[in-house]
N, C-alpha and C positions, 0 to 999 in steps of 0.2 A: 568255984571253977573246978574245973575236972582237970589235971592233967595227962595225957594222953603219949604215946609210942609211937613213932613215926620208923622204919626201916629206909636206907637208901643204901644203891650203891653206888663205888665210887673206884678208880683208881687208887691203889696205894701209895703213889704216891705226892697227890695234889692231897691227902688221907694228914699222912706227914707235914706237908710241907704248910697248908692250912692249919694243923694243931699248932704246928711251930708257932705262927703269924700271930696267931689268935691268943697263944701262951704269953708273948712279947707285947702285950697289950692287956693283960691282966683277963683273959677270955678263957670260955670250955668253948668247944663245938656246941655244943648244946644251945648255949649262951647267942653265938653267932651264928647261930642259924636263925632262932629265935626271934633274933634284933633283924634278920633279913626280911622275915617273914613278917610279920610285924609293919616293917617300912613297904614291904609289899602291898597289905592291908591301905593301908594311909596315903599310899600314891595310888593304889588300883591301877598297879600296873609293876611291871619290874624296875626299880628304883634307880638302874641307870641305862643308861644309851645300850642298843644292839646294833649292832649293822654288820651289813652285810659287803664284803669291798670287792668288788673284780677281779680278775687275774694282773697281777703286777701291779695293785691300787695298792700293796703296802710299801714297796720296793720305790712309785712316784711318791710316796708322804714322809717315807726319809729324807728322796731327793731334797723337795721343796722344802723343807723346814731346814734341813741344814743353811747354816751362814753362808759356807765357801760353796755352797750348791747353788746360790740365790745370787749370791755379787758375780757367778763369771752369767748369767743367763742374761 
């Protein structure tokens, strides 16, 4: 199998944080991206849940997941 290259654009802060994370896991960026792509192929889709929440949903999620908030309800 022949290797090929791809070029992607991303925010420099995202790149730095991703590199730090992957390095802490013993991976480089190329290996991590290849792992993601292989999982997507195996899964035949994005290998994690993608959701779109309505306005305020994040606040509701945080409020209802807090034990203090639940006990007052």
